[in-house]
N, C-alpha and C positions, 0 to 999 in steps of 0.2 A: 413321445418324442420319436420321430421316424429315424431311419438309419442315416440319412443325410445329415440331420441335426446332430446325431451322436458323433459322427466323424468330425464335424466342424468344431464341436465342443472339445473333443479330445485334442485336436490340433491347437486350438487356442490355449488349452491348459499346458500342453507340452512346450509352448513357445515362451512361457513365463519363466524367468530365472531370478527372481528376487527372493531375498531371504537367505536363511542358512542352508547348509547342505541337508539338514534333516527335513526342512520344508521342501527342498527340491526332490528328495527321495519320496516324500509323501505325494507330491504332485505326479511323479512318475507312476506310483502305484495307482493313483486315481485315474491317470490317463490309461494305464493298462486295463483297468477295470471297465473302461468304456466300450470295449469290444462286446458285441452282442451277436446272438444267433436267434433266429426265429424258427420255432418248431412249426411244421406244417401239419395241420390235422389230417390224419390218414386212417383209412380202413383198408384192410386187405382181405381177400377171399382165397382160401386154399381150394385148388381144383382136384380133380381125380375121382370124384364121386361117380358112381355108376348106378343107374336105374336098371333093373332087370325084371321083366315081366315073366321070365321063364318060358317053358314050353307050353303052348296053349293049343288045346284041341278044339277046333271051331265047330262044335256041335250045337244044335238048337237048344240043348239043355244046359249048356255052359253059361254061367252068369258073368257079370262084369269082372274084369281082372284088375286088381290093384297091386301096388308094390310100394314098399319103403325100404326094401332090403339093400344095404350097401349104398344108400343115397345121402348119407350125412356128410356135411362139409363144415369147415371152420371159417368163422368170420372174426376178425380182430380189428377193433376200432380204438384209437387212442382217446384219452380222456378229454382232449381239447376239441373233439368233434362235437359241434353244437347241436345239430339236429339228429334225431334218430335215423339211422340208415334205412333205405328202402331197397327192395329187390324186385326185379322184373326180368322177363326173358322174351326177346323179340324173335326167338327161333320159331319157325313154323311148327305147329304141334301135330306133326304127322311123322310116323315111322315109315321108312322106305325100304322096298325090296324089289329091285328091277323096276318095272313100270307100275307096280302096285303101291298104294299108300294106305296107312292105317292111322286114323286120328287118335290122339290121346290127350289127356288133361294133366296139368301140373298144379300142385298145391303145396304150401308149407304148413297148412293147418292140419290136414288129415287126408287119407286116401279118399278122393271124391269130395273133399272140402272145397272151400272158396278157391276159385281159379286164380293162379298166379297171373298178375297182369302181364300183358304183352307189350306194354309201353309205359313210359314215365307218366305220372308218378307210380311207383311200385307199391307193394304191400310193405307196411312198416314193420321192421324187425324189432322185437322187444329185447334188445341186447343191452347189457351194461357196457358202457364205453369206458373201459379201464385198461386197455392194452393187453388183455388176456384173450386167448382163443376161446370162442364160444360156438357150440355145435348148433347147426341148423339142419333140419331134415327136409328133404324134398321128396314129395310123394307123387306117384303117377297113377293114372287110371285109364283103362280102355273099356269102353262100353261094349257089352256083348253084341249089340246090334251092329257095331262097326266091324267086327272081325269074323262074323259067321259066314260070310260069302267070299272071303279072301282066298287067293291062291296060297298054297303052302310056301314057306320061305323064311329066311332070316331077315327080320325087319329091324332097322336100326336108325339112329340119328344122333349127331352130336348136339348138345345143348349149350348155349352161351347164356350165362347169368350176368346181369348188370346190377351192380351195387352202387347206389347213389347216396351221397351224404353231404 
């Protein structure tokens, strides 16, 4: 029964005044119970996580740099979310410092694991949809071949994650 039908039913019930006072009281209770609310399936994501690759010395002997330090964030989906949520980031995968850029990779599997998609559909999150906060870790990786010839500087970028459900 949709909301329009519920309202019409409640109005018809409250318009009847036959029978005793007890019956009228019962109809009023029934009419009052016709009010409804529809919960909307929701997922929320807590922001504020920060990936930090730390200080990197760009020498020929330096290997790939990975991180997962301080990169956990919370996802919370209500139990009425039907499909498993997916995650992607369309943010360009380059850190910036002045005119220089440094490519990096993102993953939720492991440092250097399967790349986080840059468009929908994202990677499926194996979360229990029960309304409680669940931790997701975002990993980053910079290949040594990408930073060995860069100018020194502070390289940074804000990342936007998109959660679809």
